[in-house]
C-alpha positions in Angstrom: 56.7 -75.3 -152.1 60.0 -74.4 -150.5 60.1 -75.6 -146.8 59.7 -72.8 -144.3 61.4 -72.9 -140.9 60.0 -71.4 -137.7 62.2 -71.2 -134.6 61.0 -70.5 -131.0 63.4 -70.3 -128.2 64.1 -69.3 -124.6 67.3 -69.3 -122.6 67.5 -73.1 -122.4 65.7 -74.6 -125.4 65.2 -73.9 -129.1 62.5 -75.6 -131.2 62.7 -75.6 -135.0 59.5 -76.5 -136.9 59.8 -77.0 -140.6 56.6 -76.7 -142.8 57.1 -78.7 -146.0 53.5 -77.9 -147.2 52.1 -81.4 -146.5 54.0 -82.3 -143.4 55.6 -80.8 -140.3 58.9 -81.7 -138.6 60.2 -80.7 -135.2 63.8 -80.5 -133.8 64.7 -79.6 -130.2 68.0 -78.1 -129.2 69.2 -78.0 -125.6 71.4 -74.9 -125.6 73.1 -75.7 -122.3 74.2 -79.2 -123.2 74.7 -78.4 -126.9 72.5 -81.4 -127.9 70.0 -81.6 -130.7 67.1 -84.1 -131.2 65.3 -84.6 -134.5 64.0 -83.7 -136.9 61.0 -85.9 -136.3 57.4 -85.7 -137.4 55.5 -83.1 -135.3 52.2 -84.7 -135.9 50.6 -87.9 -137.1 46.8 -88.3 -137.2 45.2 -91.7 -136.4 41.8 -91.6 -138.1 39.3 -94.5 -137.5 37.0 -95.2 -140.4 33.8 -96.7 -138.9 32.3 -97.8 -142.3 35.4 -99.8 -143.3 36.5 -100.6 -139.7 40.0 -99.6 -140.2 42.6 -97.2 -138.8 44.4 -94.8 -141.2 47.5 -93.1 -140.0 48.0 -89.7 -141.8 51.5 -88.4 -142.0 50.7 -86.0 -144.9 48.0 -83.3 -144.6 47.3 -79.7 -145.6 48.9 -77.2 -143.2 46.2 -74.5 -142.9 48.0 -72.3 -140.4 51.3 -72.1 -138.7 51.4 -69.0 -136.5 53.7 -67.8 -133.8 52.1 -67.2 -130.4 53.7 -66.2 -127.1 56.5 -68.7 -126.4 55.5 -71.1 -129.1 53.5 -71.8 -132.3 49.9 -72.7 -133.1 49.4 -75.2 -135.9 46.1 -76.1 -137.7 46.1 -79.0 -140.2 43.4 -80.9 -142.2 42.7 -83.8 -144.4 39.8 -82.6 -146.7 39.1 -86.1 -148.1 38.4 -87.6 -144.6 36.9 -84.4 -143.2 39.4 -84.2 -140.4 40.8 -81.0 -138.9 43.2 -80.7 -135.9 44.9 -77.9 -134.0 48.1 -78.1 -131.9 50.0 -75.7 -129.7 53.7 -76.1 -129.1 55.3 -74.0 -126.4 58.8 -73.7 -125.0 
Protein backbone atom coordinates (compact mmCIF):
# COMPACT_ATOMS: atom_id res chain seq x y z
CA UNK A 1 0.00 0.00 0.00
CA UNK A 2 1.21 3.46 -0.90
CA UNK A 3 1.41 5.77 2.18
CA UNK A 4 -1.41 8.33 2.31
CA UNK A 5 -0.85 11.77 3.80
CA UNK A 6 -3.56 13.82 5.50
CA UNK A 7 -2.90 17.46 6.46
CA UNK A 8 -4.89 19.53 8.94
CA UNK A 9 -3.97 23.15 9.60
CA UNK A 10 -5.01 26.48 11.01
CA UNK A 11 -3.28 29.87 10.86
CA UNK A 12 -0.47 28.82 13.24
CA UNK A 13 0.03 25.04 12.99
CA UNK A 14 -0.03 22.30 10.37
CA UNK A 15 -0.26 18.61 11.24
CA UNK A 16 0.66 15.90 8.73
CA UNK A 17 -0.49 12.35 9.43
CA UNK A 18 0.87 9.59 7.19
CA UNK A 19 -1.01 6.29 7.00
CA UNK A 20 1.36 3.52 5.90
CA UNK A 21 -1.35 0.86 6.26
CA UNK A 22 0.04 -0.74 9.42
CA UNK A 23 1.34 2.35 11.23
CA UNK A 24 0.68 6.08 11.56
CA UNK A 25 3.18 8.92 11.86
CA UNK A 26 2.64 12.55 12.80
CA UNK A 27 4.62 15.69 11.99
CA UNK A 28 3.86 19.16 13.36
CA UNK A 29 4.86 22.41 11.66
CA UNK A 30 4.86 25.78 13.44
CA UNK A 31 4.11 28.15 10.57
CA UNK A 32 5.14 31.32 12.41
CA UNK A 33 8.55 30.01 13.47
CA UNK A 34 9.08 27.87 10.37
CA UNK A 35 9.95 24.83 12.53
CA UNK A 36 8.94 21.22 11.95
CA UNK A 37 8.93 18.33 14.42
CA UNK A 38 8.66 14.70 13.41
CA UNK A 39 7.67 12.50 11.87
CA UNK A 40 7.12 10.38 14.98
CA UNK A 41 4.75 7.49 15.68
CA UNK A 42 1.25 8.84 16.27
CA UNK A 43 0.22 5.90 18.42
CA UNK A 44 1.66 2.93 20.29
CA UNK A 45 -0.62 0.56 22.18
CA UNK A 46 0.52 -1.01 25.46
CA UNK A 47 -1.44 -4.26 25.83
CA UNK A 48 -1.17 -6.23 29.07
CA UNK A 49 -1.66 -10.00 28.64
CA UNK A 50 -3.06 -11.29 31.95
CA UNK A 51 -2.58 -14.96 31.09
CA UNK A 52 1.11 -14.61 30.28
CA UNK A 53 1.69 -11.68 32.68
CA UNK A 54 3.50 -9.57 30.15
CA UNK A 55 3.18 -6.23 28.42
CA UNK A 56 3.20 -6.07 24.62
CA UNK A 57 3.89 -2.76 22.90
CA UNK A 58 2.13 -2.61 19.53
CA UNK A 59 3.61 -0.27 16.94
CA UNK A 60 1.99 -2.05 13.97
CA UNK A 61 -1.78 -2.46 13.69
CA UNK A 62 -4.62 -2.30 11.19
CA UNK A 63 -5.81 1.22 10.49
CA UNK A 64 -9.58 0.82 10.18
CA UNK A 65 -10.46 4.46 9.71
CA UNK A 66 -8.70 7.77 9.22
CA UNK A 67 -11.28 10.47 8.63
CA UNK A 68 -11.20 14.23 8.68
CA UNK A 69 -13.33 15.97 11.29
CA UNK A 70 -13.69 19.64 12.12
CA UNK A 71 -10.17 20.98 12.81
CA UNK A 72 -8.62 17.51 12.94
CA UNK A 73 -8.82 13.79 12.25
CA UNK A 74 -10.39 10.74 13.88
CA UNK A 75 -8.38 7.52 13.81
CA UNK A 76 -9.55 3.98 14.63
CA UNK A 77 -7.01 1.15 14.82
CA UNK A 78 -7.12 -2.51 15.84
CA UNK A 79 -5.08 -5.61 16.47
CA UNK A 80 -7.36 -8.53 15.61
CA UNK A 81 -5.06 -11.16 17.11
CA UNK A 82 -5.24 -9.58 20.57
CA UNK A 83 -8.82 -8.34 20.22
CA UNK A 84 -7.84 -4.71 20.80
CA UNK A 85 -9.45 -1.66 19.19
CA UNK A 86 -8.68 2.01 19.94
CA UNK A 87 -9.86 5.40 18.72
CA UNK A 88 -8.02 8.70 18.80
CA UNK A 89 -8.95 12.27 17.90
CA UNK A 90 -6.22 14.72 16.85
CA UNK A 91 -7.25 18.37 16.64
CA UNK A 92 -5.44 21.58 15.79
